Each structure stands twice: as structure tokens, then as C-alpha cells.
N, C-alpha and C positions, 0 to 999 in steps of 0.2 A: 864145577868151580868150587874149590875148597876155601872156607873162611877160617882165619885164625883170629879169635876174639881175645884180646889181651885186657884183663881187668885187674887193676890194683885195688886193694881193699884194706881198710883199717877202721875198726870200731863199729862195723855194721854186721848184722846177721839177717834180720827179717827182709831188708831190702835186697840183699844178695839172693835170698830165697825167692823173692818175686822175680828177679831177673832170670834165675835158673828155670822157674816155671814158664816164663815167656819163651825161653829157648826150647823147652820141651814142646811147646805148641807150634813151633816153626815147621812148615812143610818141606823146606829145603834142609836136608839132614847132613850134608857134607860140611861139617864144621868141627872145630876143636875150640875148647875154652881153656885159656891159660890164666889161672888165678894166681896172682902174685900177692901172697898173704903176708901182711905186715902186722898182724895181731900177735900179741904176746901169748895167746892161749889157743885152744883148739875149738873155738866156737863154731868154726865153719866145717869141721870134720864130719859131723852127721849129715849136713846138707850135701857135701861133696860125695859121700858114700851113697846117699839116696839117689843122686842123679847120674852117677858114673855108670849105672846099669843102662842108662838111656842114651848117653852121648859121651864123647871123649872129653875128659877133664884132666888137666895136668896142674899140679900145685907146686909153686915155687915160693921161696922166701927172699926178701931183700931188706936192706936198710930202709928207714922211713923216707917217704917222698914219692909223689905220684910219678914224676919223671923217671926216677930210679926204677920203680916197679915196671913201667912200660919198657924201659930198656932191657930189663931182665927178660920180659916176655918176647921182645924182638929177637933175642938171641936163640930162642927155642921154637919160634913160630915156623910152621911148615906150609901154611896155606898160600893160595894164589892171591887172595885178598886179605888185607889186614885191617882190623878195626880195633877201637879202644873204648869199649863200653865203661861207663861209670858204675860204681857199685850201688848206686841208687837210681839208675835208669832201668827201663824195661822196653822190650821190643814189641811193637804191634804184630799181630798174626800176619804172616806172609811177607814180612820185611826182607828176610834174606833172599827169598825168591825174587822179589822185586829188584833188589840190587843186582843179583846174579843175571837176571834177564836184561837189565839195562846195560851192564858191562859186556855181556856176550853180544848184544846187538850193536854195540859201538866199540869196536876194538881199539880205536884211536884214543878213547878216554882212559886216563890213568887213574881215575877215581871219581867218586861221588861224595857230596856232602848234603846234609839236610838240615831241618829245623826241628823244634820240639814243642810239645804242649804237655801240660800236666793232666792228671786224671779227670779234671773238670773242663779241659779244653782251653785253659788259660795259657798264654805264652809269655815270653820275657825277652826283652831286647828289641832291636830294630832290624828285622830280617830283610834281606834283599826282596824287592817286590816281584821278581820274576826269575824263572830258571835261566841260568847264564853260566858261561865259563868264567872261573874266578881269575882275578889278577891280584897284585899286591895291595891294591886299594880296596877292592870289594871283599877280600877274604875276611876282613874284620866282621862283616855282617853276613857272611855266608858259610862259616865253619865253626862248629863247636866240637870239642874232642870226641864225644860219644856218638856224633853223627858223621864221622869221617870214615870212609871206606876206600882204601888205596890198594892198587895192584902192587904186588911184591916188587915188580921191576922199578917202580918209583921209590918205594921205601928203601930199597937197596942203594939208590942214588942219594937219598937224603941222609942216611945214617941214623944216629941215635938222638934222643931228646936231650935238650940242654938241662942238666940236672940242677942248675942254679935257679931254674924257674919252676913254678907250680906248687900246689898244696903240699905241705910237709917238707919243702926243700931245706928249711932251716935258714932261709934268707928272707929279706924283705919283699921278694918278688913272688907273690903267691899265685900267679896266673900267667897266661901268655905262652905257655910251653907248646900248646898245639898250634898256635898262630905262627910262632917262630919256626916250628917244624914244617908247617905248610909253606911258609915263605921260602924256605930252602928248597922245597919241592918245586915250587913255581919257578924259582931262579934256575933250577936244573932242567927246566923245559917241560915240567909236568903239565898235563892238560886235565884239569879237574873241574867238574861241573857242580854247581849248586843246583839242586833239584827241589823246587818248591813242593813237589808232591811226595817227597821223601820225609815223612814225619815220624819222629820217635817220641818216647815219653820220658819225662823227667820232672821232678818237683820244681815249681817256681820258687826261687829263694828270696827275691826282693819283694816281699809282700808289704813291708813297711820301710820306714827310713830312720829307724832308731839307732842306738849306739852300736848294737851288734851288727846291723846291716852296714853301718859306716865302717866299722873295723874290718869286716870282710871285704868291702869294696876298696878300701885303702890298699889291702894286699893285692887285690886284682889289678888295680890301676897302676900300682908301682911296677908290676910285671909288664903291663902293656907299654908303659913309658920306656922301660928298658928295651923291649923288643923293637919299638919304633926307632930308638937311637941306634940300635945295632943293625937295623934292617936295610940301610942304604936308601932311605926315602929322600926325596928332594927337600931342600931347606924350608919350603913353604908348608910342608905337610903337618909337622908337629904344631906350629902356631895355629894352623887352621883347625885341627881337631880340638886343641885347647880352647880356641875362640868359640867353637860350637858349645862346649860344655859350660864355659863362662856365661854365654848368652842364655843357655838353659837355666842356669842358676839364678841369673838376674830376672828372667821372666817368671820363674817360680816365686821368687821373692816379691815381685810386683803383683803377683796374683794371690798373694796371701798364703802361699804354700811354703811356709818357713822350713818345715822338716825336709821337704824335697830340695829346697834351695841349699840347705846345709849339707845334705847328702852329695849334691853335685859339686859344691865347693870343695869338700874334702876329697872327692874323686879327682878334681883338677890338681890339688896340691900333691896328692900321691903320685899322679901321673908325671908331674914335673920332677918330683924326687927320683922316680925310676929312670926318667930320661937322663938326668944328671949323672947317674951311676952306670949308664949304658955301655961304657967301654971297659968295665972291670973284667978280669979274666974269669974263665970257667973253672969249676972244680973238677977233680978226677972222678971217674966212674967207680963205684964200689963193686965188690965181688958179690956173688949170689950163690944160693944152693937150691937143690931140687927137693921137694917134699912129696 
């Protein structure tokens, strides 16, 4: 079973080196890494040359935007299973073997997703409490981009990422691209399982609730609101998820956690803003080149 690992990257070097080192430690060796490099310089060239002697690395270029980078990688991927590692994540030893064995043992599965912890074992978000087949309601708590491993047969039915969504898109919608991608996969009949035992590594970003965290969260929630609007959910769903966030904000305020209450309130406002723009058209896909 061959893996195609598609990684868009901009502005990072050491973190990419950590990921490459984690690939070198994998005991499953049938994989290719497709790096879609959006840096204006050659900072990654020494790392790529260092690791090319150990495993297959292909480098491409694209216009800015994480979804654009992933779409470039999809056009060149040759693996049986396709994944989308972040440029600041890393794989635990044996991860690819675990995924390969699970998919080989269950041919009816179109993919697996997992959760993550950081180097200290801390997590982020509200993950599903048990292993289960994903649906359009549970996918929000059961899939994050770098933990998604999909068989090619499903990816080919899904198509490309929505380039209006995600980090670097040049739009207000700075997240949600992988959820929108997964929702199309589920709508196409994909059978994807969230596996609680599939644990990857990634830094925890929401360590505080300051202005920088709020600005990042506003971009994320605007994307999520747009995805909900375009996802064909029943009419009760968006008020329900907003009501939960509003309740969380009020509870934090009543508990004296003013910073957290403010964070959740801004999350809610951004989500509503994204939902209101959810019917806007998509942009065209840009061209790419191989490096």
C-alpha cells in the first residue's frame, strides 16, 4: 500500500525538518512526499536534498493558499492512500504501518481519521469519545486535515479542495477546507472511520485567549460558517451550533473567565458572518509548476 503525503508549506523550515525526520523513522517505506513549496526562497532545498536519498520527495510550486497547494499535490499523487500533513505536524513511529494494516484489514473502509496531541501530550478541541464511522454531523469533531488518510478511489470522487477556503486563501474564510472536502466525500458515499487510537502530533495553538488567538479564531470560524451554509444541513443545525457557543460564552462570563467568554463571542460573530456569505461563488484554480 503506497501513501502519497501532500504537504503545503510557507514560512517554516525547522518544523518541516522535524516532519521529514519522523518520516525517516517510519517502518512502512512505501510512500512519497509531495512538498508544495510556497516560499519565495530556497530555504527547504538543503532539507529536501538531505532526505531525498532516503525516500521519494517531489517538490512543486503554487500560488499562496493551503487549498491551492493541496490541489497541486493531488494532480501529481500516485499513491493508493492520500494524506495531507501540515508543515508543523509530525508522525509518531509506526503510524503509516498502523494505517496500512487497518485499511488492508477492512477493504470496505474508504479512509481513516484520527486526533492529535502535542509534544507534552496536550490536546485541543472536543474529539469524538469513541471510534466510529463519520457522518456529516460527527465529522466536525472527528477529522482534522493532517489526520485524514483516504483511499484514492474516494479522493477521485471528491475532486479538489475549495480554494476559497483555508489558510492563505486571500478570503475571510481561513479554515474549513478539509471539512468541506470530507463532507463531499461522505455525500459521495464514502465510508470513513474516526479511530481514537490513531494519534498524531501537532502543536496546540489555543494556549490563551488573547487578541492574536481571537484573530486566528475569527478566520477559522468564518470558514466553518461558510461550510455549514453550503453543506446542505437541516435548518435547525446552524442555530444549534451557534446556541452552544453562545451558552459557552455566557457560562465563561458567569464563571469570571472574561477572556474565554470574549474569545467564544468573537467566534460566534465570525461564524455567523461566514454563514451569511455561504452562497458566494468559488474562484478558479491557479496553475502550478514542478521544482
